[in-house]
Structure formats: structure tokens, C-alpha cells
C-alpha positions in Angstrom: 92.9 91.1 150.8 92.6 94.0 148.5 94.3 92.7 145.5 92.8 89.8 143.5 94.4 86.4 143.7 96.9 85.7 140.9 95.2 82.3 140.4 91.8 83.8 139.7 91.3 83.9 135.9 88.3 86.3 135.9 90.2 88.9 137.9 93.1 89.1 135.4 90.9 89.3 132.3 89.6 92.8 131.4 86.2 92.8 130.0 86.1 94.5 126.7 83.2 96.7 125.8 81.1 95.5 122.9 80.7 98.1 120.2 77.3 99.6 120.2 75.2 98.1 117.4 73.2 100.8 115.6 69.7 99.9 114.8 69.2 100.5 111.0 65.6 101.5 111.6 66.4 104.0 114.3 65.2 107.6 113.7 67.6 110.5 113.9 65.4 113.5 114.4 66.9 116.6 112.9 64.2 119.2 113.2 61.0 119.4 115.3 58.1 121.8 115.1 57.4 122.3 118.8 54.8 125.0 118.0 52.6 122.6 116.1 51.9 120.5 119.1 51.1 123.7 121.0 48.8 125.1 118.3 47.1 121.8 117.3 45.5 118.8 119.0 47.1 116.0 117.0 44.7 113.1 116.3 46.8 111.0 113.9 50.3 110.9 112.6 51.7 109.8 109.3 55.2 109.2 108.1 56.0 110.6 104.6 59.1 110.6 102.5 60.2 114.0 101.3 61.6 114.8 97.8 64.8 116.8 98.3 67.2 117.8 95.6 71.0 118.2 95.5 72.6 119.9 98.5 69.3 120.3 100.3 69.9 116.9 102.0 73.3 118.1 103.3 71.7 121.3 104.7 68.9 119.3 106.4 71.4 116.9 107.9 73.3 119.9 109.3 70.0 121.1 110.9 69.8 124.2 108.6 66.1 124.0 108.0 62.9 125.3 109.7 59.4 123.9 110.0 58.0 126.8 111.9 55.7 128.3 109.2 55.4 125.1 107.1 52.0 123.6 106.1 50.8 120.8 103.9 48.3 120.8 101.1 46.8 118.1 98.8 47.0 119.3 95.2 46.1 117.2 92.2 46.2 114.0 94.2 49.7 114.8 95.6 50.7 116.1 99.0 53.0 119.2 99.0 54.9 120.8 101.8 54.8 124.6 101.5 56.9 127.2 103.3 59.6 125.0 104.8 62.8 126.9 104.8 66.0 125.0 103.9 69.1 127.2 104.0 71.3 127.0 100.9 74.3 124.7 101.5 77.3 126.8 102.3 79.6 124.8 100.0 76.9 124.4 97.3 77.4 125.6 93.8 75.1 127.8 91.7 72.7 124.8 91.6 71.4 125.6 95.1 67.6 125.8 94.9 65.2 128.3 96.3 65.0 128.0 100.1 61.1 128.1 100.4 60.1 126.1 97.4 57.2 123.6 97.6 58.5 120.1 98.2 56.6 116.9 97.3 55.8 114.4 100.0 55.7 110.7 99.3 52.7 108.8 100.6 50.8 105.8 99.4 47.7 106.5 97.3 45.3 105.1 100.0 46.9 107.3 102.6 46.4 110.4 100.4 42.8 109.5 99.7 42.2 108.9 103.4 43.8 112.3 104.3 41.8 114.1 101.6 38.6 112.7 103.1 39.6 113.7 106.6 40.8 117.2 105.6 37.4 117.9 104.1 36.0 117.9 107.6 35.8 121.3 109.1 38.7 122.4 111.3 41.2 119.7 110.5 44.7 120.6 109.2 47.8 118.6 108.1 50.8 120.0 109.9 54.5 118.9 109.8 55.7 117.7 113.2 59.3 116.6 112.7 61.9 115.9 110.1 64.1 112.9 110.6 66.4 110.5 108.8 65.7 106.8 108.8 67.9 104.3 106.9 69.5 107.3 105.1 66.2 108.7 103.8 64.7 112.0 104.8 61.2 111.6 106.3 58.6 113.9 107.6 56.2 113.2 110.4 52.8 114.7 109.6 50.1 115.3 112.1 46.4 115.5 111.4 45.1 117.9 113.9 42.4 120.3 115.0 43.4 123.8 116.0 43.3 124.4 119.8 41.3 127.2 121.4 43.0 129.7 123.7 41.6 128.0 126.8 42.9 124.6 125.7 46.4 126.1 125.4 46.1 127.6 128.9 45.0 124.3 130.3 48.0 122.6 128.8 50.4 125.2 130.2 48.8 124.9 133.7 49.1 121.1 133.5 52.7 121.3 132.6 53.4 123.7 135.4 51.8 121.4 137.9 53.9 118.4 136.6 57.0 120.5 136.8 56.3 121.5 140.4 55.7 117.9 141.4 59.0 116.8 139.8 60.8 119.6 141.7 59.2 118.6 145.0 60.2 114.9 144.5 63.8 116.0 143.6 64.0 118.2 146.7 63.0 115.2 148.9 65.7 113.0 147.6 
């Protein structure tokens, strides 16, 4: 009896797929700074808004930005992101801004004060980890981290190699 019975209601009704409901608080990561996690041991992370102007938002949405050489500083009670490259928007007008201009980060005052106190400790740095969109706003994930020594980096690489070999061995068994 391969075909369903004509009297069975469930067999005749096709199940329609429900449209996927998008979570409004979901993050859409556009750019990550992979090198930051390799160079620094991240102790805390902060989420900050970023002040972009004009067509910079369109360039960032298209992934035309780089955090590779970017760093953060606290100047006059404000947090600034320096050296982040945002390519000029290809369809932009003459109002495109300088690609490597400093950009203001938006944090609460108590977060800035807390960061300032922690950055005064020797060896801590504020590094950008990723740039993402949440509810239509561009946000930057910042990491408060301590620079790794060369032997720390080698240990991380060796640990990743061992994990990779274990995954390969398990996959070969299956």
C-alpha cells in the first residue's frame, strides 16, 4: 500500500512552511578582526555604537571596511576609534569622507570611566573585535585585553592543531 488512502485527511494536506521570523535583536556581523584575538588575551568585551556619516553606512553594510590596524583611545572623556578603513561608497558623491578618519564610539559615561581606570593599568589595551548591525544600528564590539607573549601564541596554535587532529580522527571513524 504505497499510496495514501483517499480518506485520510492528513495525507492530502500539504504542510506549508512557516516563514522564518527574524529576531529583531539578532546580530549581523559584517567585519571581524581575527588578528585581535590572536594578538591579545581578551578579558572583557563591550558593545559600543559607532558614529558613521553619510555613505559610510552603505560601505560598511557591503563589507567595505577593515579593522586590521584599528585601535581605540579615550580622549577628553570620549572613546575614539582610530585607523579603521572604510572604503568610499562607489556611488557616493563628492561628500564621501576620508577613509581613515577618527570615529566616535558611543558608550555610557560609567562604562567610559570604568574603561579609563582599567586602561591605566600597565599592559591593557582597548581593541576592536567586530563590527555588526543590530536593529539597523552599526555597533562595534570592543575587547579589553592584554597583549600575548610569543609563547602564548605558540601554545594557542598547538592547542588548535591538536583539536583539529582530533576532529579529523573522529570524522575518519564515522
